[in-house]
N, C-alpha and C positions, 0 to 999 in steps of 0.2 A: 675248951677247944680253941677259943680265940687266942689264949695265951700261948699255946703250942705253935700256932701259925705265926704269931709275932716273933717268937724265939727262932723259928726256922728261917724267917725272912731276915732277921738280924744276923744269924750265922752265915747266910748266903752273902749278905753285904760285907761282912768281915772277911770272908774268903776273897772277894773281889779286891778289897783294900790290900790284901797281902800278896796279890799276884805280882810277879816280877815285871819291871819295865825294861824294855830292850831298846837300844839306840842303834840306828843303822847308819854308820859313818861310811861314806863313800870316799875312796881316794885312788889316785894314780900317782906316778912319780911327779907329775907337774901340778896336780890339782887336788884339793880336799873339799869335801862337802860334808860338814858336820851335821849331825842330827841332835839338836839340843832338846827337843821335846820328847822323843822316843814314843814307844807304844806299849801299852799293857797287854801282855799275852799270857796264855796258860803255861807255856813251856818253851824251852830252848828249841824243841822241834818245830813248834809253831813259828818261832822267830826265824828259823832256817827257811821254812816254807814261804814266809813273808819276804825274806831277802831274795829268794828265787823269783818271786812275783815282781819285785822291784827291778831285778835284772831284765826280765822279759819286757817290762815297760820302758826301760831306759836304753836298751841295746841299740835301738834305731837312732839314738841321739849322740852316742859316744863313738869316737874314732878308735876302733879296736886295732887298726893297723899300726897306729903310732903309740898308743898307750895301753897298758894293762891295768884295768880297773878292778878293784875289789870292794866288797862291803864287809866292814869289820862290825860284827854284832857284839855290842858291849852291854853289860848290865849297868845299873845306876851308879855303881862304885867305879865305873870306867874300866873294869876288867873285861878283856876279850873273852867271849863265849864261843864264837864260831867265826871263821873267815870264809866268805863266799866269793869265788873268783868269777869274773865275767869270762865267757868263753873266748878263745882266740879264733879269729877268722882263719880258715884254711884257704890257701890260694886255689883258685879255679884252674884246672888243667885242661 
């Protein structure tokens, strides 16, 4: 019984080690904010949801009238997985 529990725990640890790491590089025409450390997540979908969360938190600090910001979600090899755009502000009428 103990051996099977140990094997199950080891398999779970190995699964976590094989999970992909995603980097959330923010950029506009004038600025770049690289993400050198990244974050280990279960899937590209989770990375997309994390990027949307980053947008919600950052939107109050960026000037959306002058710059179009994006988050380039890249894997550890530097390949783009998904690009998430910050929303454009619409003029008040």
